[in-house]
C-alpha positions as CSV (number, residue, x, y, z in Angstrom):
1,G,-3.5,61.9,5.0
2,D,-3.3,65.7,5.0
3,I,-7.1,66.2,5.1
4,A,-7.7,63.8,8.0
5,T,-4.8,65.3,9.9
6,A,-6.2,68.8,9.3
7,I,-9.6,67.7,10.6
8,V,-8.1,66.2,13.7
9,E,-5.9,69.2,14.4
10,G,-8.9,71.6,13.9
11,L,-11.2,69.6,16.2
12,I,-8.6,69.3,18.9
13,G,-7.7,73.0,18.7
14,A,-11.3,74.1,18.9
15,E,-12.8,76.1,21.8
16,D,-15.0,73.1,22.8
17,P,-13.1,70.1,21.4
18,P,-14.5,66.6,21.4
19,G,-13.5,64.3,24.4
20,S,-11.4,62.1,22.2
21,L,-11.0,61.0,18.6
22,S,-10.6,57.4,17.6
23,L,-8.2,57.0,14.6
24,S,-7.6,54.2,12.2
25,P,-4.1,52.7,12.2
26,R,-3.9,53.1,8.4
27,G,-2.0,56.3,8.2
28,R,0.9,55.3,10.5
29,D,3.1,58.3,10.2
30,N,0.3,60.9,10.5
31,V,-1.3,58.9,13.3
32,A,2.1,58.6,15.2
33,S,2.5,62.4,14.9
34,L,-1.0,63.1,16.2
35,I,-0.5,60.7,19.2
36,K,2.7,62.3,20.1
37,R,1.2,65.8,20.0
38,F,-2.2,65.0,21.5
39,P,-1.7,61.9,23.7
40,D,-4.8,62.7,25.9
41,R,-7.1,63.5,22.9
42,V,-6.3,60.9,20.3
43,T,-6.6,57.1,20.5
44,V,-5.6,54.7,17.8
45,A,-7.9,51.8,17.3
46,D,-6.6,48.3,16.5
47,D,-8.4,48.3,13.2
48,N,-11.1,50.1,11.2
49,Q,-13.9,48.0,12.8
50,S,-12.8,49.2,16.2
51,V,-13.0,52.8,15.0
52,A,-16.5,52.2,13.8
53,D,-17.5,50.5,17.0
54,A,-16.2,53.5,19.0
55,A,-17.9,56.2,16.9
56,D,-21.4,57.4,15.9
57,T,-20.0,59.5,13.0
58,I,-17.3,58.0,10.8
59,I,-15.2,60.3,8.5
60,V,-13.7,58.4,5.6
61,A,-10.7,60.3,4.2
62,V,-8.7,57.9,2.1
63,L,-7.8,57.8,-1.6
64,P,-10.8,56.9,-3.8
65,E,-9.2,53.6,-4.9
66,Q,-8.9,52.5,-1.2
67,L,-12.7,52.9,-0.5
68,D,-13.6,49.2,-1.0
69,D,-10.7,48.0,1.1
70,V,-11.6,50.3,3.9
71,L,-15.4,50.0,4.0
72,A,-16.3,46.5,2.7
73,P,-15.0,44.6,5.8
74,L,-16.9,46.9,8.3
75,T,-20.1,46.2,10.1
76,F,-22.2,49.3,10.6
77,R,-24.9,50.1,13.1
78,S,-28.1,51.6,11.8
79,S,-27.2,54.7,13.9
80,H,-24.0,55.3,12.1
81,V,-23.4,58.4,9.9
82,V,-20.7,58.2,7.3
83,I,-19.0,61.4,6.1
84,S,-17.1,60.9,2.9
85,A,-14.2,63.2,2.0
86,L,-13.4,61.2,-1.1
87,A,-13.1,63.3,-4.2
88,G,-15.3,62.2,-7.1
89,V,-16.9,59.3,-5.2
90,T,-20.7,59.4,-5.1
91,I,-23.0,58.7,-2.2
92,A,-24.2,55.6,-4.0
93,E,-20.6,54.3,-4.4
94,V,-19.9,54.8,-0.7
95,R,-23.1,53.0,0.2
96,A,-22.2,50.1,-2.2
97,A,-18.7,49.8,-0.8
98,G,-20.0,49.6,2.8
99,G,-23.0,47.5,1.8
100,V,-25.3,49.5,4.1
101,E,-28.0,52.1,4.0
102,V,-26.8,54.4,6.7
103,P,-26.8,58.2,6.0
104,V,-23.8,59.2,3.8
105,I,-22.8,62.8,3.5
106,R,-20.2,64.0,1.0
107,A,-17.9,66.8,2.2
108,I,-15.0,68.8,0.7
109,P,-12.9,69.7,3.7
110,M,-9.9,71.8,2.8
111,P,-6.6,72.0,4.7
112,P,-7.4,75.4,6.4
113,V,-10.0,73.4,8.6
114,R,-6.9,72.8,10.8
115,N,-7.2,76.5,11.8
116,R,-11.0,76.5,11.7
117,A,-10.6,79.0,8.8
118,V,-12.8,77.7,6.0
119,A,-16.4,76.5,5.5
120,T,-16.8,72.9,4.3
121,V,-19.2,72.2,1.5
122,V,-21.5,69.2,2.2
123,T,-24.4,67.4,0.7
124,P,-26.9,66.5,1.9
125,E,-27.2,68.7,5.0
126,H,-27.1,66.6,8.1
127,P,-26.8,67.4,11.8
128,A,-23.7,65.2,12.3
129,A,-21.8,67.0,9.5
130,T,-23.0,70.4,10.7
131,E,-21.8,69.6,14.3
132,I,-18.3,68.7,13.0
133,F,-17.8,71.2,10.3
134,D,-19.3,74.2,12.1
135,V,-16.5,73.7,14.6
136,L,-13.9,73.6,11.8
137,G,-14.9,76.9,10.2
138,G,-18.5,76.5,9.1
139,T,-20.7,74.3,7.0
140,L,-21.9,75.2,3.5
141,P,-24.7,72.8,2.5
142,V,-25.5,72.5,-1.2
143,A,-28.6,71.0,-2.8
144,D,-27.1,67.9,-4.4
145,E,-24.1,66.1,-5.7
146,A,-24.1,68.0,-9.0
147,A,-23.7,71.3,-7.0
148,L,-21.0,69.6,-4.9
149,S,-19.1,68.7,-8.1
150,V,-19.1,72.4,-9.1
151,F,-17.5,73.3,-5.7
152,S,-15.1,70.4,-6.0
153,S,-13.8,71.8,-9.3
154,V,-13.6,75.3,-7.9
155,T,-11.7,74.2,-4.8
156,G,-9.3,72.2,-6.9
157,A,-8.5,75.3,-9.0
158,V,-8.2,77.5,-6.0
159,S,-5.8,75.1,-4.3
160,G,-3.5,75.1,-7.3
161,Y,-3.6,78.9,-7.5
162,L,-2.8,79.2,-3.8
163,H,0.1,76.8,-4.2
164,Y,1.4,78.9,-7.1
165,L,1.2,82.1,-5.0
166,A,3.1,80.4,-2.2
167,V,5.9,79.4,-4.6
168,V,6.0,83.0,-6.0
169,C,6.0,84.5,-2.4
170,S,8.7,82.1,-1.3
171,W,10.9,83.0,-4.3
172,A,10.4,86.7,-3.7
173,E,11.3,86.3,0.0
174,S,14.5,84.4,-1.0
175,K,15.4,87.5,-3.1
176,G,15.1,89.7,0.0
C-alpha cells in the first residue's frame, strides 16, 4: 500500500540506506513499481514466510482485516521484532494473530516518510523501531497505546485537512 511504499522509498533514499529490503509479493502493483525503480535494493520474496526468514524486523502494513491472513501462517524466531502500522489494532491483537510473544511495536508512519520529513509515533520505544524511523524523519515514542490512539486521531484529522488544502490549491492554480 501507500504507507509501505513510502517506507521503502524513504529507506532507499536515505543517506545510509539498508543493503536490501525483502518485500512480500502481496501488493503486486506497488512491488512491481519498486522493483523496476530499485532493482538492486529491493527483492520480492516468494511468500510472507520467506520475508520473515530474511528479516530480523518485520513491518506489517496491511489493512486491519488482513492481519490474521498475513500473520497466522508465519513461524517467528524469538529474535524477531514486529512493527505494526495497522490503524486501531492493538499489540495484543497482533500477538494473537501471530500466535507468538515477540516484541510488537505499534507505529503511525505517515506518507512524508518517503521524503524523510516527518517523525513516526511509536509505542513502546524499541531500538529496532528507532533504527528504522530515525532514518525516515525521526521517532516520537509515546508512553502507551492510549497515547498512541490520541496521535492516531490527530494524524487522521491532519491528513484530511492537508488533502483539503491540496484540492483548494489545485483549484486556485487551475484559475491562474
